[in-house]
C-alpha positions in Angstrom: 88.9 137.1 88.5 91.8 135.6 86.6 89.8 136.1 83.4 86.6 137.8 82.6 85.0 138.8 79.4 81.7 139.2 77.5 80.6 136.8 74.7 78.1 137.7 72.1 76.1 134.6 71.3 73.0 134.2 69.0 69.8 133.8 70.8 68.1 131.4 68.3 65.1 132.0 66.1 63.7 135.4 65.4 60.3 136.0 63.9 60.0 138.9 61.5 56.6 140.4 60.7 57.1 142.6 57.6 55.0 145.1 55.6 54.2 145.4 51.9 55.5 148.9 51.1 59.2 147.9 50.6 58.7 144.2 50.4 62.3 143.3 49.7 64.4 146.0 51.5 62.5 145.7 54.8 63.1 142.0 55.0 66.8 142.2 54.2 67.2 145.1 56.7 66.1 142.6 59.3 67.8 139.5 58.0 71.3 140.7 57.2 72.3 141.7 60.8 70.2 139.0 62.5 71.5 136.1 60.5 75.0 137.5 60.5 74.8 137.3 64.4 74.2 133.6 64.0 70.4 133.5 64.5 67.9 131.9 62.3 64.9 133.8 60.8 61.2 133.2 60.3 59.4 135.6 57.9 55.7 136.4 58.1 55.2 138.8 55.2 52.2 140.9 54.3 49.6 138.8 52.4 49.7 141.0 49.3 53.5 140.4 48.8 53.7 136.6 49.6 55.3 136.2 46.1 58.2 138.5 47.2 58.6 136.4 50.4 59.0 133.2 48.3 61.6 134.9 46.2 63.5 136.1 49.3 63.7 132.6 50.7 65.0 131.4 47.4 67.7 134.1 47.5 69.1 132.7 50.8 69.0 129.2 49.5 70.9 130.2 46.4 73.4 132.1 48.5 74.3 128.9 50.2 72.7 129.3 53.6 71.9 126.0 55.3 68.4 124.6 54.9 66.0 126.2 57.5 68.2 129.1 58.4 65.7 131.5 56.8 62.1 130.2 56.4 59.1 131.9 54.9 55.8 131.2 56.6 52.6 131.6 54.4 50.3 132.5 57.4 47.9 135.3 58.3 47.8 137.6 61.4 45.4 135.4 63.3 48.2 132.8 63.7 50.8 135.2 64.9 50.2 134.8 68.6 50.5 131.0 68.4 53.8 131.3 66.6 55.2 133.8 69.1 54.2 131.4 71.9 56.3 128.6 70.5 59.4 127.8 72.6 61.7 127.9 69.5 60.9 131.6 68.8 63.1 133.7 71.0 62.4 137.2 69.7 60.1 139.2 67.4 60.7 142.2 65.1 57.9 144.0 63.3 57.7 146.8 60.8 54.2 148.1 60.4 51.3 150.1 61.8 50.8 151.3 65.4 47.9 148.8 65.8 50.0 145.9 64.6 52.9 146.9 66.7 50.8 147.1 69.9 49.2 143.7 69.3 52.6 142.0 68.7 54.2 143.8 71.6 51.3 142.6 73.8 51.9 138.9 72.7 55.7 139.3 73.1 55.2 140.6 76.6 52.7 137.9 77.5 55.4 135.3 76.7 58.3 137.4 78.0 60.1 137.6 74.7 62.3 140.4 73.3 60.7 142.6 70.6 61.8 145.4 68.2 59.2 147.6 66.6 59.5 150.0 63.7 56.1 151.7 63.3 54.6 154.8 61.8 56.0 158.2 61.4 55.1 161.9 60.9 58.5 163.3 60.0 59.2 167.0 60.1 61.1 168.7 57.2 62.4 172.0 58.7 63.6 174.7 56.4 65.5 177.6 57.8 65.7 181.1 56.3 69.3 180.6 55.1 68.6 177.4 53.2 69.1 177.0 49.6 65.4 176.8 48.6 65.9 175.3 45.2 68.0 172.4 46.7 65.6 172.0 49.6 62.6 171.8 47.3 64.3 169.1 45.2 65.1 167.0 48.4 61.6 167.7 49.7 59.9 166.3 46.6 61.7 163.0 46.9 61.3 162.9 50.7 57.5 163.2 50.3 56.6 161.5 47.0 59.0 158.5 47.0 56.9 155.3 46.7 53.8 157.5 46.2 54.3 158.8 49.8 53.7 155.3 51.3 56.7 155.3 53.6 56.9 155.6 57.4 60.0 157.8 57.1 58.6 160.1 54.4 58.7 163.8 55.2 55.1 164.7 55.9 55.1 168.0 57.8 57.0 170.8 56.1 57.8 173.3 58.8 59.0 176.6 57.2 60.2 179.7 58.9 58.0 182.6 57.8 60.8 184.5 55.9 60.9 181.7 53.3 57.5 180.2 53.6 55.9 181.7 50.5 59.0 181.1 48.3 59.3 177.4 49.4 55.5 176.7 49.0 55.4 178.3 45.5 58.4 176.3 44.3 57.4 173.0 46.0 53.8 173.2 44.6 55.0 174.0 41.1 57.3 171.0 41.3 54.6 168.7 42.5 52.3 169.9 39.8 54.9 168.7 37.2 55.0 165.1 38.5 53.8 162.6 36.0 51.0 160.4 37.2 50.2 157.1 35.4 50.8 153.4 35.2 53.7 152.5 37.6 54.9 149.8 35.2 55.7 152.5 32.5 59.0 154.4 32.4 58.7 157.9 33.4 55.7 157.5 35.8 56.4 159.3 39.1 53.1 158.9 40.9 50.9 155.9 40.7 48.0 154.4 42.6 48.2 153.6 46.3 48.3 150.0 47.3 44.6 149.8 48.3 41.5 151.7 47.8 40.9 152.2 51.5 44.3 153.9 51.9 43.4 156.4 49.2 40.0 157.0 50.9 41.6 157.5 54.3 44.1 160.0 52.8 41.3 161.9 51.1 39.4 162.0 54.4 42.4 163.5 56.1 42.6 166.1 53.4 38.9 167.0 53.6 38.9 167.3 57.4 42.0 169.4 57.4 40.4 171.8 54.9 37.3 172.0 57.1 39.5 173.0 60.0 41.1 175.8 58.1 43.8 174.4 55.9 44.1 175.7 52.3 44.0 173.3 49.4 46.8 174.5 47.1 47.0 171.6 44.8 45.3 168.2 44.1 42.8 166.8 46.6 41.1 164.5 44.2 40.8 160.7 44.8 39.5 158.1 42.3 39.5 154.4 43.4 43.1 153.6 44.5 44.5 156.8 43.0 45.0 160.0 45.0 46.3 163.0 43.3 49.5 164.6 44.7 48.2 167.2 47.1 49.6 170.2 48.9 47.9 171.9 51.8 48.9 175.3 53.1 48.3 176.8 56.6 48.4 173.5 58.3 48.3 173.7 62.1 48.2 171.4 65.1 44.7 170.0 65.6 44.3 169.2 61.9 44.7 165.6 60.7 47.3 166.7 58.2 49.4 167.8 61.2 48.5 165.3 63.9 48.2 162.0 62.0 50.4 159.9 59.8 49.4 160.6 56.1 50.3 157.5 54.1 50.2 158.9 50.6 51.1 161.9 48.4 50.1 164.7 50.7 52.4 167.5 51.8 51.5 169.8 54.7 53.0 173.3 54.7 53.3 174.7 58.2 54.4 178.2 59.1 56.9 178.7 62.0 57.8 182.1 63.5 61.5 181.2 63.9 63.8 178.3 64.3 62.9 177.7 67.9 59.2 177.6 67.0 60.0 175.2 64.1 61.6 172.7 66.5 58.7 173.1 68.9 56.2 172.3 66.2 58.4 169.3 65.1 58.1 168.0 68.6 54.3 168.3 68.6 54.0 164.7 67.4 53.2 161.3 69.0 55.8 159.9 66.5 59.5 160.0 66.5 61.2 158.5 63.5 63.3 161.4 62.1 63.7 165.1 61.3 65.4 166.9 58.4 66.8 170.4 58.7 67.7 172.4 55.6 70.3 175.2 56.1 73.6 176.5 54.9 75.0 176.6 58.4 75.7 172.9 59.1 77.5 173.5 62.4 74.6 175.5 63.8 72.2 172.7 62.7 74.3 170.1 64.4 74.2 172.2 67.7 70.4 171.7 67.7 70.6 167.9 67.5 69.9 167.4 71.2 66.6 169.3 70.8 65.2 166.6 68.6 63.7 163.5 70.4 63.4 161.4 67.2 65.6 158.5 66.3 67.3 160.3 63.4 68.4 163.8 62.6 69.4 164.6 59.0 70.9 167.9 57.8 70.2 168.8 54.1 69.1 165.3 53.3 65.9 163.2 53.5 65.6 160.8 56.4 66.5 157.3 55.1 67.9 154.0 56.3 71.5 153.2 55.6 73.0 149.7 56.2 76.0 151.3 57.9 74.0 153.1 60.5 71.4 152.1 63.1 67.7 152.8 62.2 64.7 153.1 64.5 62.4 155.5 66.3 61.0 156.8 69.6 57.6 157.4 71.1 54.8 155.8 69.0 57.2 155.1 66.3 58.5 152.0 68.2 61.7 150.9 70.0 64.9 149.1 69.3 67.2 149.5 66.3 67.8 147.8 63.0 70.9 147.7 60.8 74.6 148.1 61.5 76.2 146.9 64.8 73.2 148.1 66.8 70.8 145.9 64.7 73.1 142.9 65.2 73.2 143.5 69.0 69.4 143.5 69.4 69.2 139.7 69.1 72.3 138.4 70.8 73.0 137.1 74.3 75.6 139.3 76.0 77.1 136.5 78.1 79.4 137.3 81.0 82.2 134.8 81.4 84.1 134.8 84.7 87.0 132.6 86.0 87.9 132.9 89.7 91.4 133.5 90.8 93.2 130.4 91.9 
């Protein structure tokens, strides 16, 4: 070739199906890279946050985006397949449950359209024996209780090597017990109700079944309407709902590991793969274990979180594809090869 290169062109309209738990951030996490790449966006938000969706569309209008570049659709899930089938929709991105992700992936596959899925999680929070326990507990509280535990990337399984198990559990339980529950509209409230009554009931069912299978209720366990008390379970093992399932609320599962190798093995015993945290004072040694983790993120001495500068996404039943940063932008572009023959 006299000339050859690769162009990165927008693919067109991308449909975003977004959840209620972070109704603004989740949308901007999709929209910023996707629109920057030159695409247009359609938003189908969760029905309990349609008001947020209207405000988001207004933000793009006020920012000077051309009319129609970002549009909010007030529709329900029974209309999604029809929208995906439309010729103008070139790709779909969804953040939500496993069930919703499977349904959308099926529709996208039926119409041969690209999809990105960010689904549930059951993140492990591993604490080694050399960790600063006080700092680890402080990070762990935020990692589990942020947004009342209603987060796919929340730490849910606290895997503790046996040398520090008792110390960590005691300090963590005491810290959870001090959290202030109340009206989320009032300053100082740290734990409020869950988004729906059925979510609180499901979490309480997971607690009760785990206790029946041998877990120890160390704190909480009560549920009243949409409220579920911050709860700590000790002695959690594989085979219990608190270990095997995503727990979408203020429930922390304490899991004993024989050593570091056993901790990583327990971490991998999950159908999900969003992220893992390791707490230690030996950062280099922690980094040497990064290849042992199959999740999409590996954080040392920090809770797993999304950062606009870094790609975000999971593996296994947590979905596929990446959001944010360059990787997020590249998900919805046409990598076009341009070739000019030699004369």
